[in-house]
VOPAGU-2260 file (C-alpha; in pm, 1 decimal, decimal comma):
REM VOPAGU-2260
SITE   aa  ch    i         X         Y         Z
SITE  MET   A    0     786,5    4493,0   -2527,6
SITE  ASN   A    1    1012,1    4232,6   -2367,4
SITE  GLN   A    2    1002,0    3893,8   -2540,5
SITE  GLN   A    3    1031,0    3584,7   -2320,8
SITE  PRO   A    4    1040,3    3289,1   -2560,2
SITE  ASN   A    5    1150,8    3042,5   -2289,9
SITE  ASN   A    6     880,8    3138,1   -2039,4
SITE  PRO   A    7     575,2    2913,9   -2088,1
SITE  LEU   A    8     364,4    3145,4   -1870,8
SITE  HIS   A    9     449,6    3460,7   -2063,4
SITE  GLY   A   10     134,0    3651,0   -2147,9
SITE  LEU   A   11     -88,6    3451,3   -1911,4
SITE  THR   A   12    -254,8    3612,0   -1613,5
SITE  LEU   A   13    -288,6    3429,5   -1284,7
SITE  GLU   A   14    -664,4    3441,5   -1333,5
SITE  THR   A   15    -632,5    3264,0   -1669,3
SITE  ILE   A   16    -407,2    2997,9   -1516,3
SITE  VAL   A   17    -642,5    2927,2   -1224,3
SITE  THR   A   18    -953,2    2933,7   -1443,9
SITE  ARG   A   19    -806,4    2689,4   -1692,9
SITE  LEU   A   20    -692,2    2453,6   -1415,6
SITE  VAL   A   21   -1040,0    2462,9   -1257,9
SITE  GLU   A   22   -1199,7    2387,8   -1594,7
SITE  TYR   A   23    -964,8    2093,7   -1640,7
SITE  TYR   A   24    -949,7    1943,4   -1288,2
SITE  HIS   A   25   -1252,8    2103,5   -1117,8
SITE  TRP   A   26   -1210,0    2233,4    -763,9
SITE  GLN   A   27   -1193,5    1890,8    -599,1
SITE  GLY   A   28    -924,6    1762,8    -834,3
SITE  LEU   A   29    -726,7    2081,8    -792,3
SITE  ALA   A   30    -747,5    2054,4    -412,5
SITE  GLU   A   31    -622,7    1695,0    -433,4
SITE  ARG   A   32    -319,3    1801,2    -635,3
SITE  ILE   A   33    -246,9    2118,4    -437,4
SITE  PRO   A   34    -394,9    2082,5     -87,4
SITE  ILE   A   35    -466,7    2440,4      12,5
SITE  ASN   A   36    -785,4    2570,2     169,6
SITE  CYS   A   37    -868,2    2817,3    -104,6
SITE  PHE   A   38    -921,2    2517,2    -335,8
SITE  ALA   A   39   -1083,8    2284,7     -81,1
SITE  LYS   A   40   -1319,7    2495,7     130,3
SITE  ASP   A   41   -1579,0    2714,1     -40,3
SITE  PRO   A   42   -1354,1    2773,9    -342,7
SITE  SER   A   43   -1386,9    3062,5    -583,6
SITE  ILE   A   44   -1162,3    3222,3    -840,8
SITE  LYS   A   45   -1164,2    3549,4    -646,4
SITE  SER   A   46   -1059,0    3396,3    -312,8
SITE  SER   A   47    -796,9    3179,6    -481,5
SITE  LEU   A   48    -644,0    3476,7    -662,0
SITE  LYS   A   49    -631,5    3676,7    -339,4
SITE  PHE   A   50    -446,5    3394,8    -160,3
SITE  LEU   A   51    -212,9    3309,5    -447,9
SITE  ARG   A   52    -109,6    3672,1    -498,9
SITE  LYS   A   53       4,1    3687,2    -134,6
SITE  THR   A   54     155,7    3338,5    -106,8
SITE  GLN   A   55     445,5    3275,8    -343,8
SITE  TRP   A   56     500,1    2906,7    -261,0
SITE  ALA   A   57     136,7    2828,0    -345,5
SITE  ARG   A   58     153,2    3031,3    -664,6
SITE  ASP   A   59     468,5    2842,6    -765,2
SITE  LYS   A   60     283,9    2511,9    -721,9
SITE  VAL   A   61     -12,1    2633,2    -928,1
SITE  GLU   A   62     215,7    2755,0   -1207,1
SITE  ALA   A   63     410,4    2427,1   -1204,6
SITE  LEU   A   64      86,1    2227,5   -1225,6
SITE  TYR   A   65     -29,8    2443,5   -1515,3
SITE  ILE   A   66     293,2    2382,7   -1705,3
SITE  SER   A   67     293,2    2007,8   -1641,6
SITE  THR   A   68     -75,5    1976,2   -1730,5
SITE  PHE   A   69     -76,4    2173,9   -2051,1
SITE  ALA   A   70     279,2    2114,6   -2176,1
SITE  SER   A   71     158,1    1859,5   -2431,9
SITE  SER   A   72     -67,9    2121,0   -2591,8
SITE  ASN   A   73     228,6    2356,7   -2632,9
SITE  PRO   A   74     477,2    2194,9   -2871,2
SITE  TRP   A   75     758,8    2436,9   -2781,1
SITE  LEU   A   76     748,8    2311,1   -2419,1
SITE  LYS   A   77     840,4    1954,7   -2513,3
């Protein structure tokens, strides 16, 4: 198994990342921070995952938001 101690997303699935962000911000708050239709119009985890898996720039924004949001709960990210 390849260890990635400097990768804060190591071991997290995209589904886990999106689900945790939705729990924290709710769909409306997420759409305000990352204005993409899969968060703003009839949002669901399934449709968001489908879009994010095909659209790298949007996935990068979601991952960056996850890191900035939850960095304080991960002491090694400080």
